[in-house]
C-alpha positions as CSV (number, residue, x, y, z in Angstrom):
1,X,19.0,17.2,8.3
2,X,18.3,20.2,10.6
3,X,18.7,23.5,8.9
4,X,17.2,25.6,11.7
5,X,19.9,27.3,13.6
6,X,20.0,26.2,17.2
7,X,19.5,29.6,18.8
8,X,17.1,28.3,21.3
9,X,18.0,27.0,24.8
10,X,17.7,23.3,25.5
11,X,16.0,21.8,28.6
12,X,17.6,22.7,31.9
13,X,17.6,19.1,32.9
14,X,15.3,19.6,35.9
15,X,13.8,16.1,36.4
16,X,10.8,17.1,38.4
17,X,9.8,19.9,36.0
18,X,10.1,17.4,33.1
19,X,8.1,14.8,35.0
20,X,5.2,17.2,35.7
21,X,5.2,18.5,32.1
22,X,5.4,15.0,30.6
23,X,2.8,13.7,32.9
24,X,0.4,16.3,31.7
25,X,1.4,15.6,28.1
26,X,0.7,11.9,28.4
27,X,-3.0,12.3,29.1
28,X,-5.2,12.2,26.0
29,X,-7.0,15.4,25.3
30,X,-10.7,15.5,25.6
31,X,-12.7,16.2,22.4
32,X,-13.6,19.8,22.1
33,X,-16.9,21.0,20.6
34,X,-17.6,24.3,19.1
35,X,-20.8,25.9,20.5
36,X,-23.7,25.9,18.1
37,X,-25.6,29.1,17.9
38,X,-29.4,28.8,18.4
39,X,-31.5,30.0,15.5
40,X,-34.3,32.5,16.3
41,X,-37.7,31.0,16.4
42,X,-40.2,31.9,13.6
43,X,-43.7,33.0,14.5
44,X,-46.1,30.1,15.1
45,X,-48.4,29.2,12.2
46,X,-51.7,27.3,12.5
47,X,-51.3,23.8,11.5
48,X,-53.5,20.8,11.3
49,X,-53.1,18.2,14.1
50,X,-50.6,15.6,13.3
51,X,-47.7,13.7,14.9
52,X,-45.1,16.0,16.4
53,X,-41.9,16.4,14.3
54,X,-38.8,14.7,15.7
55,X,-36.3,17.0,17.3
56,X,-33.2,17.1,15.2
57,X,-30.0,17.9,17.1
58,X,-27.1,19.5,15.2
59,X,-24.3,17.1,14.4
60,X,-21.2,17.4,16.4
61,X,-17.9,17.9,14.5
62,X,-16.2,14.7,13.6
63,X,-13.7,13.5,16.2
64,X,-10.3,12.6,14.6
65,X,-8.1,10.5,16.8
66,X,-4.4,11.0,16.5
67,X,-1.7,9.0,18.2
68,X,1.7,10.6,18.8
69,X,4.6,8.1,19.4
70,X,7.5,10.1,20.8
71,X,10.7,9.1,22.8
72,X,10.0,10.9,26.1
73,X,11.9,8.2,28.0
74,X,9.8,8.4,31.1
75,X,11.5,5.3,32.6
76,X,14.5,7.6,33.3
77,X,12.4,9.4,35.9
78,X,12.1,6.2,38.1
79,X,13.9,6.1,41.4
80,X,17.6,5.4,40.9
81,X,17.4,6.3,37.2
82,X,18.6,9.4,35.4
83,X,18.6,10.9,32.0
84,X,21.8,10.6,29.9
85,X,22.8,13.4,27.6
86,X,21.3,11.5,24.6
87,X,18.0,10.5,26.3
88,X,17.6,14.1,27.7
89,X,18.0,15.4,24.2
90,X,15.4,12.9,22.9
91,X,13.0,14.0,25.6
92,X,13.7,17.6,24.6
93,X,12.8,16.8,21.0
94,X,9.6,15.0,22.1
95,X,8.4,17.8,24.4
96,X,9.0,20.5,21.9
97,X,7.3,18.6,19.1
98,X,4.3,17.7,21.2
99,X,3.8,21.3,22.3
100,X,3.9,22.6,18.8
101,X,1.7,19.9,17.5
102,X,-0.9,20.4,20.2
103,X,-0.8,24.2,19.7
104,X,-1.8,23.6,16.1
105,X,-4.7,21.3,17.0
106,X,-5.9,23.8,19.6
107,X,-5.9,26.5,16.9
108,X,-7.8,24.2,14.5
109,X,-10.3,23.3,17.3
110,X,-11.1,27.0,17.6
111,X,-12.1,26.9,14.0
112,X,-14.6,24.1,14.6
113,X,-12.5,21.0,14.1
114,X,-12.4,18.3,16.8
115,X,-9.6,16.0,17.9
116,X,-8.6,13.3,20.4
117,X,-4.9,13.3,20.9
118,X,-3.2,10.2,22.4
119,X,0.4,10.4,23.4
120,X,2.7,7.3,23.8
121,X,6.3,7.0,25.0
122,X,8.4,5.0,22.6
123,X,11.4,5.4,25.0
124,X,13.7,5.6,21.9
125,X,13.6,1.8,22.0
126,X,12.9,-0.6,19.1
127,X,11.2,-3.2,21.4
128,X,8.9,-0.6,22.8
129,X,8.0,0.6,19.3
130,X,7.4,-3.0,18.2
131,X,5.1,-3.4,21.2
132,X,3.1,-0.2,20.5
133,X,2.1,-1.6,17.1
134,X,-0.1,-4.1,19.0
135,X,-1.8,-1.5,21.1
136,X,-5.5,-1.5,20.1
137,X,-5.9,2.2,20.8
138,X,-3.0,3.0,18.5
139,X,-4.4,0.7,15.8
140,X,-7.8,2.4,15.9
141,X,-6.4,5.8,15.4
142,X,-7.3,7.9,12.3
143,X,-3.6,8.9,12.1
144,X,-0.3,7.7,13.7
145,X,2.6,10.1,14.0
146,X,5.9,8.5,14.8
147,X,8.0,6.9,16.0
148,X,10.6,9.5,15.3
149,X,13.8,7.5,14.7
150,X,14.2,5.4,11.6
151,X,15.1,2.1,13.5
152,X,12.1,2.6,15.8
153,X,9.7,3.4,12.9
154,X,11.0,0.3,11.0
155,X,10.3,-1.8,14.1
156,X,6.8,-0.4,14.4
157,X,5.8,-0.7,10.7
158,X,7.3,-4.2,10.6
159,X,4.8,-5.3,13.3
160,X,1.9,-3.3,12.0
161,X,-0.4,-5.3,9.7
162,X,-2.8,-2.5,8.4
163,X,-1.2,-1.4,5.1
164,X,-4.0,1.2,4.6
165,X,-3.4,3.1,7.8
166,X,-1.4,6.4,7.3
167,X,1.7,6.5,9.4
168,X,3.8,9.7,9.5
169,X,7.6,9.9,9.7
170,X,7.7,13.3,11.2
171,X,11.3,14.3,11.6
172,X,13.6,11.9,9.7
173,X,14.7,12.4,6.0
174,X,15.5,8.7,5.8
175,X,14.4,7.0,2.6
176,X,10.8,5.6,2.9
177,X,12.2,2.4,1.3
178,X,13.6,1.7,4.8
179,X,10.1,1.0,6.1
180,X,8.4,-1.1,3.3
181,X,5.0,0.5,4.0
182,X,2.9,1.8,1.0
183,X,1.1,4.4,3.2
184,X,4.1,5.9,5.0
185,X,4.1,9.8,4.9
186,X,7.6,11.2,4.8
187,X,7.5,14.8,5.9
188,X,11.2,15.7,5.6
189,X,12.4,15.3,2.0
190,X,15.1,12.6,1.6
191,X,18.6,13.5,0.4
192,X,17.8,12.6,-3.2
193,X,15.3,15.4,-3.5
194,X,18.0,17.9,-2.4
195,X,20.2,16.6,-5.2
196,X,17.4,17.1,-7.7
197,X,16.8,20.6,-6.4
198,X,20.5,21.5,-6.8
199,X,20.6,20.0,-10.3
200,X,17.4,21.8,-11.4
201,X,18.8,25.1,-10.2
202,X,22.1,24.6,-11.9
203,X,20.5,23.6,-15.2
204,X,17.9,26.3,-15.2
205,X,19.7,29.2,-13.7
206,X,23.4,28.7,-14.3
207,X,23.3,26.6,-17.5
208,X,27.0,25.5,-17.4
209,X,28.7,23.3,-19.9
210,X,30.2,21.1,-17.2
211,X,30.0,20.6,-13.4
212,X,32.7,19.2,-11.1
213,X,31.8,16.7,-8.3
214,X,34.5,16.7,-5.6
215,X,34.5,13.5,-3.6
216,X,36.2,12.6,-0.3
217,X,36.0,8.9,-1.0
218,X,33.4,8.0,1.6
219,X,30.7,5.7,0.1
220,X,27.8,7.5,1.8
221,X,28.4,10.4,-0.6
222,X,26.9,8.2,-3.4
223,X,23.4,8.8,-1.8
224,X,23.8,12.4,-3.1
225,X,26.0,11.8,-6.2
226,X,23.9,9.2,-7.9
227,X,20.6,11.1,-7.9
228,X,22.4,14.3,-8.8
229,X,24.0,12.8,-11.9
230,X,20.7,11.2,-12.9
231,X,18.9,14.6,-12.4
232,X,21.4,16.7,-14.3
233,X,21.6,14.2,-17.2
234,X,17.8,14.1,-17.4
235,X,17.2,17.8,-17.1
236,X,20.0,18.9,-19.5
237,X,19.5,15.9,-21.8
238,X,23.1,15.0,-21.1
239,X,24.3,18.4,-22.4
240,X,26.0,19.2,-19.1
241,X,29.2,17.2,-18.7
242,X,29.8,15.7,-15.2
243,X,33.4,15.5,-14.1
244,X,34.2,13.6,-10.8
245,X,37.4,13.9,-8.8
246,X,38.4,12.2,-5.6
247,X,40.3,15.0,-3.9
248,X,43.4,14.1,-1.8
249,X,44.9,16.8,0.5
250,X,43.1,19.6,-1.4
251,X,44.9,18.9,-4.6
252,X,42.9,20.4,-7.5
253,X,45.6,21.2,-10.0
254,X,44.5,18.4,-12.3
255,X,41.3,20.3,-13.0
256,X,42.9,23.6,-14.0
257,X,43.0,22.8,-17.8
258,X,39.2,22.3,-17.7
259,X,38.4,25.5,-15.8
260,X,37.1,28.7,-17.2
261,X,38.6,32.1,-16.4
262,X,35.5,34.0,-17.3
263,X,32.4,31.8,-16.6
264,X,31.4,30.3,-13.3
265,X,33.0,26.9,-12.5
266,X,30.3,24.9,-10.7
267,X,31.5,22.5,-8.0
268,X,29.3,20.0,-6.2
269,X,30.7,18.9,-2.8
270,X,28.5,16.1,-1.2
271,X,31.0,15.6,1.7
272,X,30.3,16.2,5.4
273,X,33.7,15.4,6.9
274,X,35.2,18.4,8.7
275,X,38.8,17.8,7.8
276,X,38.1,17.2,4.1
277,X,35.8,20.3,3.9
278,X,38.3,22.6,5.6
279,X,41.2,21.7,3.3
280,X,39.1,21.5,0.1
281,X,37.3,24.8,0.5
282,X,40.6,26.5,1.2
283,X,41.9,25.1,-2.1
284,X,38.9,26.3,-3.9
285,X,39.4,29.7,-2.4
286,X,42.9,29.8,-3.9
287,X,41.5,28.8,-7.3
288,X,38.8,31.4,-7.0
289,X,41.2,34.3,-7.6
290,X,41.8,33.2,-11.2
291,X,38.8,30.8,-11.9
292,X,35.4,32.0,-10.7
293,X,33.9,29.4,-8.4
294,X,30.3,28.5,-7.5
295,X,29.8,25.8,-4.8
296,X,26.8,23.6,-4.1
297,X,27.1,21.9,-0.7
298,X,25.5,19.1,1.3
299,X,22.3,20.3,3.1
300,X,23.9,19.4,6.5
301,X,26.4,22.2,6.0
302,X,23.9,24.6,7.4
303,X,24.5,23.1,10.8
304,X,28.3,23.2,10.8
305,X,29.8,26.0,12.9
306,X,33.3,25.2,11.6
307,X,32.4,26.5,8.2
308,X,33.4,30.1,7.8
309,X,30.5,32.3,6.5
310,X,32.9,34.8,4.8
311,X,34.7,32.0,3.0
312,X,31.3,30.4,1.9
313,X,30.2,33.8,0.6
314,X,33.4,34.3,-1.4
315,X,32.9,30.9,-3.0
316,X,29.3,31.8,-4.0
317,X,28.1,28.8,-1.9
318,X,24.6,27.5,-2.4
319,X,22.9,25.1,0.0
320,X,19.6,23.3,-0.4
321,X,17.2,23.2,2.6
322,X,13.8,21.8,3.5
323,X,13.5,23.5,6.9
324,X,14.8,27.0,7.0
325,X,13.0,29.4,9.4
326,X,12.7,33.1,8.7
327,X,12.5,34.5,12.2
328,X,11.6,38.0,10.9
329,X,8.4,36.8,9.1
330,X,5.2,38.0,10.7
331,X,3.7,34.5,11.0
332,X,6.9,33.2,12.8
333,X,6.9,36.2,15.2
334,X,3.3,35.6,16.0
335,X,3.9,31.9,16.6
336,X,6.8,32.6,19.0
337,X,4.7,35.1,21.0
338,X,1.8,32.7,21.4
339,X,4.2,29.8,22.2
340,X,5.8,31.9,25.0
341,X,2.5,32.9,26.4
342,X,1.2,29.3,26.4
343,X,4.3,27.4,27.6
344,X,6.4,30.2,29.3
345,X,9.5,29.2,27.3
346,X,11.1,29.6,23.9
347,X,10.0,27.3,21.1
348,X,12.6,24.8,19.8
349,X,13.1,24.0,16.2
350,X,11.0,20.8,16.9
351,X,8.2,22.9,18.3
352,X,8.1,24.8,15.0
353,X,8.0,21.5,13.0
354,X,5.4,20.1,15.3
355,X,3.2,23.1,14.7
356,X,3.5,23.1,10.9
357,X,2.8,19.3,10.8
358,X,-0.1,19.6,13.2
359,X,-1.7,22.3,11.1
360,X,-1.3,20.4,7.9
361,X,-2.3,17.0,9.0
362,X,-5.1,18.3,11.3
363,X,-6.7,20.2,8.4
364,X,-6.5,17.2,6.1
365,X,-8.1,14.9,8.8
366,X,-10.8,17.5,9.4
367,X,-11.5,17.8,5.6
368,X,-12.2,14.0,5.3
369,X,-8.9,12.2,5.8
370,X,-5.5,11.7,4.2
371,X,-6.6,10.0,1.0
372,X,-4.8,12.3,-1.5
373,X,-2.1,14.6,-0.1
374,X,-1.4,16.0,-3.6
375,X,-4.7,18.0,-3.4
376,X,-3.4,20.2,-0.6
377,X,-0.1,22.1,-0.7
378,X,0.9,23.9,2.5
379,X,3.4,26.7,3.4
380,X,4.5,26.5,7.0
381,X,7.0,28.3,9.2
382,X,9.9,26.0,8.4
383,X,9.0,24.5,5.0
384,X,6.4,24.0,2.4
385,X,4.7,20.6,1.8
386,X,4.3,19.3,-1.7
387,X,3.6,15.6,-1.7
388,X,4.0,13.0,-4.4
389,X,2.8,9.4,-4.2
390,X,5.5,6.9,-5.0
391,X,4.5,3.2,-5.7
392,X,5.4,1.1,-2.6
393,X,7.0,4.1,-0.9
394,X,3.9,6.1,0.2
395,X,3.7,9.9,0.2
396,X,6.9,11.9,0.1
397,X,7.3,15.7,0.6
398,X,9.4,16.8,-2.3
399,X,9.7,20.5,-1.6
400,X,13.3,21.8,-1.3
401,X,14.5,25.4,-1.5
402,X,17.8,26.7,-2.7
403,X,19.7,29.3,-0.6
404,X,23.0,31.1,-1.1
405,X,25.3,33.1,1.3
406,X,24.9,36.8,0.9
407,X,25.6,39.5,3.5
408,X,26.9,36.7,5.7
409,X,23.5,35.0,5.9
410,X,21.4,32.6,3.8
411,X,19.2,34.2,1.3
412,X,16.5,32.2,-0.6
413,X,17.2,32.2,-4.3
414,X,14.6,29.5,-5.4
């Protein structure tokens, strides 16, 4: 789920520029040491003759080795080969994420931390990811970040025997149950945590007697519906009645007898199908003139250009998000300026995520490792990190914000 608006230009597709950049990327960074200031010498004092004291050198900062496993797809640069639209997009994701991540480590290095960064090309291929799990340099890392895509990460963890080694799923909100690894670190909150955030806001802020779930009929909507119902039942102690309706051609007349003309009528719409959403939202807009409507949508709605912002605002639409960037915030403005100076291009949404994750993970490693992520919360440029440990599922970031449309843009309400 990508909630950052894609305002930033994609790669131009220049093969040689990409080759030069990626070639530089692929080299492991040398450990950097912070200079140690010499202490002024004290005046000499007369001492009895004895064995000279051993010279004690100041300890160098601990070197933390990090392996990045990203789908650069360098094989597409070989003679006679070329990037497809999909593979070029994957390379764009990789390059942006790497740049942001490295910029974070460079910033931490200036504070006295020390890292060795190893970068590997997964090629967006399950077989390659499976093979990298046998690489001794990867296995000896203090931290492994990637692979990016769920199928590749599943292939990697399925061939990785060290159940105590932390492995980060950096960009996918897929359920950690997919990987069957007790030390997986899921950075992007899975869909069920969006459902819980919506239920919590509805119960605590709106306190309705009932909520209506409008279904399109696709089974994948149950990934949202089931945890939402569980959450609202738990939080309200089953005082909020849940009414489900499979909507056909925008027909909502059967609900009218249960609607209020004075209080907000709360509708949950977990659908992502364009045709269904277009018709159903128009039907709700018609109802809204007589029955006040409040809508809670799927987090992917934030990416859909076909959704009309004016309509969403009229329907008092709320959307949960785990990755919304405030481009006016001072920290974001500063990051963009430094990124431009460093790489002479605009940062992508993946560069922002790479920077946040590099700062968070880098600090944890420098402070002694990733033994307990609950001890350190983090507020980044695109989201906050609040981890919970789930038995058999590893560490999961559970922080999700709630936004609503106001003045034709998303405003954070919780």
